[in-house]
N, C-alpha and C positions, 0 to 999 in steps of 0.2 A: 562563554564562560557565563555565569550567573550576571544578570544585569540588574545595577543599580538606580534608584530614581532620579529621573532628571540628568542622567549623562549621556553624552553621544554615545550612540551604539554603533554596532558592525551591523549592516543590512542583513537581515534574516534568509530571505529569499524572495523569489517568485518574481522575477524582473520581467515582466513581457515586452518592454521595449528594449530592454538591455542584453539579452539574452542573444547573441549571435545576430541580432537583427539592426539595422544603421536606422530603419523607420519601420513604422507598422505597418503591416500588408492588412489591406482590406479584404475582405473574403471575395469582393468582386476582382480585384487583381489577381487574386490568388487561381480563381476560376480562370480567367483569360490567360494568365501565365502558363499554366500549364495543368490545368485539370487536377487541381490538387484535392478536390472532393470529386467522388465518384459520380457517375452520370447519373444514377438514381438521385444520389443527395440534391443535384444541381437541379433534377426534373421536377423532384419535391418540393424544393423552394419557389418554383415559377409557378407550381399549383398552387401553393399555401399564400399568393401575394395579397389575396381579399380573404383569407380566412385564418382563424388561429391555427396551432400546430393540431395534429390529428390527437384524438384521444389516446392516454397513454397506454401502453401493454400494462399487464398485470404482472409485477415484480413484487417478490418479497424483500424486506428489508434488507437480508444480506447482501443484495447486489447494490442497494445505495451504499451501504457501509463497505463496498470493496471498488467503487467507482473511483477510477483514476481521473485525473484533472485532464482537459483537453480544451485549449483555446481556437474557438470555431473562425476568430478573424485575425489570426496573429499566428506567426512563427510556424509558415508554411502548413498550414492544418493538413492533417491526414486524412484519408476516407475512413469515416466512422464505420461504414457498414464493411469494408475491406477487414478493419479490423476486428470487428465480431465474426466474419465468416473464419477469418484466418487462426482466432486466438479463442473463441469461445465467450468473449466478453461480452455483457448485455448492458451494462450501465458506463453512464459517462458524468464526469462533474465537470460541467461547461463552466468557462473561465474569462473573466470577471465582470461582475455588474459593479458600476461607480457612478458616482455624480457626474453631472457635464463638466467638462473641462473650463466652459466658460461660466460655469457658477449654476448653480438651482439645485432643488431638492426634487429631482425626477430621474427614474432608472436610464443608464445608457450601458452599452457593451464596451468598455475600456476607456470609457469617457467621450466617445467620440459619436457612437452609433446608437440614436434613440430607440428604446423598446419598442415604443409606441408606433413607430414606424417600420419596424423590422420587419424583414420576410425572410432574409438570409437564413437566421439561425433558426427562425421558424421552421424553413425548410428542411434543415438538417435535423430537427428534433421528429419532424414528420417521418423523416428516412429513417432514422433508428426505430422509432415506434412501428413503423411498417414492416421492419425486419425482426420485430420480438423483442426490443430493445427498450430503454427509458433513459431519462438523464435527471439530474441534479443539476439545480446551477448555484454556482458560488460566488458571494459577493465579497467585496474586499480586495485580500492580495496586497501584494508590496507597494506597487504603483498606484499614482493617481490619487483624486479625493474621493474618500470615501462619504457615503449618503449619512451614515452618522456624523459625518463633520457637516455636511451640509444642511442637513435638516433639523429645525429647533427642537424638536420632543420625540421622545419614541414614538408617541402616535403620527407624526406627519413621516416618521423614517418608516415606520411598518406600512403606511398608507402607500409609500414609494415601492416597497417591495410586494405589495399586495398585489401593484399592476403587473410585475414581474409573473408572480402565481399564476394571476388570471390569464394573462396572455400566453402562458405556455403550457397552462392545465397542470401546474407543478404538482409531484406527490413528494417532492424532496427538495431542501436548500441546504446550503452550507453558508456558514458566515466565519471567512477567514480574517481573524482580527489580529493584526499585527501592525509594524511599525509603518508609518508614524503614529497612527491612528491609537492604537492601544496606550499610548503615552499620553493621550487626551480623555481624563476621565468624564467629561461629558459626553464626548464622542461614543466611548464606551457605555454610557450608562443610555443613550440613544439606543445602541445596537442590541444590548441583552435585553432592554425594552420592548424592542420591537421584535426581538425573536420570541420573547415570550407572549406578546400579542397575537401573532403569526400562529404560534402552536394553539393558542387555544380557538382562534377564529377559523383555523382550517383542519378539521378533524383527521385525524391520521398522518399529518403531515411529518416528514422525517426531518429532524433538524440534527444538524452537526453543527460543533463548533471548532475550528481550527485554529491554532495559537503557535508562538515559538518555541522551539526545544531547546532546552540547558542541559549541561552535564546534571544539575539537581532536578531534574524535571522540565521545570520553566522558569524563567526569570522574574523579577519584581514587578515587573506589569503584566506578566501573565497571571502571576496569584492575584494581582488587583483584580483582574477580571473575573478571575472564578471567584472572589469576594463579592463582586458586584451581581454575579449571578445568584449566589447565596442569599445576599439581601432583598433582591426582588422575588426570591422564591422558584428560580428557571432553573429546569435540567433539563438538559436536550438530551437526544439519544446518547451523544457520547462527546466527550471535550479530547480531542486528539492534539498531539504533538507535531513537531518538526525537527525531528533529531538530525540536523544536517546544517552546514554554514556556520557551526559552531566550534570547530575543533574535533569535531568525531572522526573516530578511526575505524571503519567499519562495523559490524554487526554487534559486536561486544560491547562496543560505545554506546549504542543505541538502545541495545537491550539494558543495560545500567541505565539510561535516562528515563526508559519505560518504567523502569521498578522505582526509580525515584518519583516520578511523576503520580503511580500509584499512592506513596508516601503522601504529596500533595494533596491529592485529592481524598485521603482519607483523614488528614487532619483539616481541611476546610470544611467537608461536608458532614464527618464524623460516620463516614462508611467503614464496614469491615472490609478486608484486601479482596473478598470475590465480587462485592458491591462495585468497589472502584474498577477491578476489572472490567466489570461489565457496562462502565460507563466510559472506558479508556479506549483512546484509539492512537494509531500511527499514521502520520504522512511522510513518505520517505521523497528522496529524490534520486531518480535513476541515473548510473555512471558517474559521470564528473558532476561535483557540485558548485558552486559559485566559487567556493574558495579553494577548490582544488583537492576536496576529500575525494576517496574514490569508493563507490558502493557496485559492486558487483552483483551477479545472479547468486551468487553463493551468499553474499549478504542478505539479499532480498530472501533468500530461502531460510537462513537462521532467524530472522525477523519472523517468518511467516510460521515457523514451527514454534517459535516464543508466543506469537498471538492467538495461534489456534489451542494451544495446550492450556494458557491462561484465558482463554475465552476473551479476548478482548473485542471491543466493539466494532472497531473499524480496522480496516487495511488498507491504504492507498499510496497514491505517489504522484509526484510531479516529475515528467507528465508525459502522457502520449506523443504529443509532438517532439519529443526525445527520444522515443523508442525505438529508433532505428540506427542503423552503423553510420558513423561519419567516414568519410573519404578524406584523408586516411583514418583509421581504426581511431587513433588517438586524437584525433581533430588538431594534430601539432602543439598537444597540451593546453587546448583552450577548452573553455565550456562553450557550450552551444544551445541555445533554444530550440533547434529542430534536428538535434541527434544527441548519442549519449555519450560519445569519446570513448567509449569501450567497445572490444570486439563483441559483439551480438547477432545474431538473427532477429528479423523485424518482429515486433512485438513480443519479444521474449519476456520482459517485464510485465506485460499484461496478464500474461499466464499467470501469475502470482494473484493477481487479484481474481482471477477465475477461480482460482485453487481455494482463496480464502471465502469465496463466496459458495462452496462445496461441490462447485462442478469439475469436470474434467474437461483440460483443454481438449481439441483436435489434435491427433496424433501426426509425427512426422514434423521435422524439422525445428530449429531453436533448441534452446535449453530450458530449463524448468525448475520447478520446485512443489513440494506438496506439502499437505497438511501431514502431521506425523503418524506414526503408529500401524498403519495397516496398509494392505494392497486393497486396490479395487478389482471389478470382475477381469474376468479374462476375456480376451477377443482372440482365441484359438492358439496359435503358435507352437512351438517346439518343447516339451517337456525332457529334460534327462532326469531319468530315476535317480533317486540318492542312494548314494554307496551304502553299502552295511554300515552301522553305527552313526548315520547322518539323522537328526530328529527332525530339523526344518524341514519346510516342504521344499521340493525340488524346485529351481529357477525356471521359470515358462516365458519363453519370448515373446507370448502376446499379452502377458499380464500385466497392467501398470501398477508399478510398487510404489509405495510412499516413503518418505524419510524413515528411516528407523526399519523397516521391513527387512525380515531376517530370511535368507534362502540358504539351499545347500547346492552346491554345483562343482564338479568336476573335484569330489573329495573334500570340499572344503564347506564351511559356513560363511555366509556373506552378509553383510548389512549396509542396505541403502542410504547414503548420505543424504539425497533429496530425490524427487521424483523422478521415476526411470520407467521406460518401456523399450525392449528390445537391444538394450545394450549390455553383452556377455558381461558377467563376472569375469573380473581379471584381465580385461579390455583396457588397455593402455589409454584408448583414445579418449575414455571418457572421465576416468578416476572416479566414477559415482560409486563404486562398490567398496567396502572395507573388507580384506581379507580377515576372517575371526581364526584362522588355523584348521587345520586337517580334522574330520571328524571320521574317517573311515576307521572302522573298527571300534569305534567308542572310544578313541585314544584321546585325540587332538592336542595342539597345543595353545598355549595362551597364558592368562595372568592368573594366579591363584594367591591366596594368602593361607597359612597353615598347611603346606604339602603342595606335592604336585610338581609340575615343571612348568608354570607359567612364564612366558618371556617379555609379555606388555608390561609395561610400568604401573607397580601398584596406584592407587587410586591417592590423591592426597588432598584434605581439605582445604588447604591453602591455594590451591593452584586453579587456575581460571582454564575451563575446556571448551572449546568450541565444539560445536555441531559434527558429529562422524570422531570425535575422539575414542579410543579404546584405552580403557584401563582393567586393572584386574582387582578385586575385593571379595572376599569371604569364599575363595574358591571358586569364583566365577569371573568370565569375562562380559564388559560392560561396553555399551557404546550409548554416548551421549547424542540426544537428538537434536539439541538446541544449545547456547551457550551456557553455561552453568558453574558456579564454584561455592563449594562448602554443601552442598545437596547429597546426602549420603547413597550410593547405589542400593537400589532394593526399597529406598523409602516410596512409602506410597503417597507421601503429601506432595511430590511434585511429577514424577512420572517422566523425569529426565531422561534416566538410564534406561535402555533396552537389554536386559540379559541376554547375553548371546551364549549361554551353556557354561558348563564346567569345564574345568581344566584341571 
């Protein structure tokens, strides 16, 4: 719900000590309790006790834009290198840097572990970099005291964060500005001022800003934060909203919020729509949210298609600690900090970030999604020749297809709803392929306007369509790549509709 000034508000998200954990778990305890970080990460931690983290790997900004959040010292941290190997992920958003719980203007992990004395997180970063990846560090979040609240000026706040940048040789940093900090105008002045100082003093530093998401984009305090950035002349790589914990119901509601946030950015900074999209990002919550909303793999796919087609600047989620299935799968209707509470394979949601970064996850296991519109390279497999009259390329079991790709198989044309490989069109086990009708002999079935024998519903400008929906319009069948309403099939302005052929 839209927020109003100085009124009590529903917590937004990121409860590091309240999501499925009675008490915070230190990294040392996590290692002793069951090897929750891989042995290579533990070894790297020991090796780095007297030295800073190893020099960063060379990564493009696309990876920092796709980096999901990982708590390295709480919520049963999984092995980062295992995630990299299994999903293809290369970047992590480590959370959170806070002021000390006992007071002061110095950086700590979760308010308890001083950055100046840290070896554990430094070792994790070294292991990630040794495996070809890198990290961004997130400051703020939902819990604890933020440095913007504890430090007296933007300069003092920036000096505290500079210690983190220097300690870990960072090339990226995230300002997570939300409750209750962003209700404090002095604190936000310090945070935005510090972000601008760091951006100036650290050449090439990738700076993202994350804030609350509401149905109208972001609430009153989020808009105040944007106005503060405007007044200070600060423009980060992106402003990202978190469309969850606010009454959202799946991808359609999230996409609507992103559209509205685009309008907020335009009105605040005077940007056109394309420029606003290029500075806009989304940070989601995988599985069951704090308030009981459900965001499945199919929701992540639809938002991914929207993000890539509109050229959004960031696509991330909270959190990798939760990117694994609970036992039982629905966690008895509870939200956890250590699992998603939805059926999934390990690191299902991480693979969406990999695709946003422009890479292809390793094959085998899990569900997934992809950027829309085309196929990626074939890796062998079996091709069934298309029957007479089918104009789409024949389906190949070894080809990785993106959402919106059209193939022919067994005398029909088929459209992929999301990324897929090796799943036979018509197989009831996956449901990834939409049957567009027979094409043998060039006849086919489907939708038409103005003649023919279309059986799919005619497009309606007032209907909201989800990704994979099939309609008829102007004598053709069309398949939606992502959520859409009021965008005419065939319109070049949006590209949301895939032309599945005449009928």
